[in-house]
Every structure is written in C-alpha cells, then in structure tokens.
N, C-alpha and C positions, 0 to 999 in steps of 0.2 A: 410667240403667239402667230396664230394661223393669219396668212393674208388672204385678204378677200379677193374675190373673183372680180378682176377689174372690168372685165368685161359688162358687168350689170349696172356699171357705175354711168350715170348720167352726166350731160355737160352741165346741166344745173348745179349737180351734188358736186363733181370736178370744183367748179366755180366757188362755190359757199367754203368748200375747204380748203381753198387756196386763201379766201380772206381770211377763214381760222389761222391757218398758219403763217400768214405775214403778219397778224396781230401777233402773232407769238416771238416773230424774230424781232432782232433790232432793226432800226432804219436801215443802218449801213448792209446787214444782212442781207435786208428784203432787194434792197437796190442792186447787191450784187449778184443775186440771185436772178432777179428780172431781167437786167441787163445781159448775164449771160446767155441766158433763155432767147430771150426775146430780140436782142440787138445784138447778138455775137460778139460782145465785149471781149476783148483779151485780158488776160489776168494783167498784164503791164499796163493798160490802159485804165483799169480800175483801181491797180494799185496808185497809178499817178493821180487817178479823179480822187481818191480818199487819202492822200499821204500816208499810206501803209507799204507794207512790203507784198511781195508776190505770195509769200507762205502765208500772209495774213489771208489777204483774199481767198486762197485755196481752203484756209482753215473757217472761214468764213461760209462759202459755198457749201463745204462738208455740214457743218449745223443746219442750213437754211435747208439743204437737201433733205437733212433728216428729220427735221420739224415737217417739211412736206410731204413726205413720206411717209411717217405717223400719222398725220393729218388723213392722206388719202387712204391709207390700209387701216384707219382705227375699226372694230368690228362694231362696236356700238359707242359711236362718238358722243351720245348724251350721257353716258358715264364718266366719261373723260372731261368733258365740255358740257355743264349742267344747263349754262344759259343758253342751249342750241334750241 
C-alpha cells in the first residue's frame, strides 16, 4: 500500500481519522495510546493503572498505533469504512 502525502492532510481530517481509529481500539488501547501521546505517561504508570504488565502496555500501544497509522494513511477511507 502506498502511503499518502501527509502534507495534504488537514487538521480536521486528522481529527476525524483519530476518532475513527479510537472507535476501532479497545478502551484500554485508546487510553494507553492517548496517555502516552498527550500525558507522557510511562509504561510502568500505565501498567499499574490497568493492572497489566509492561509488555502488555507495549503490545496495546503497538496495536493502537497501527490502527491510527492505518486510519491516517488510508488512501480511500470510504472503501474501508463505508459509513464515512
């Protein structure tokens, strides 16, 4: 799959795609993704908050980041998500 030129993505489009990605994530994945990105939460802090291991925090972050990346880079999002 070719990646989109992200210089053409508007803030509104990125926010819309973030909402789509968050709806595809589990609640825990979304919390971990947002906490690491915007609150600079550590792996240890998030593991304690969710009662999981640091490895599970890392795995959840990778899954969440992958979903976000796929949503951001989708060339034809209406084909992937027909409800857009």
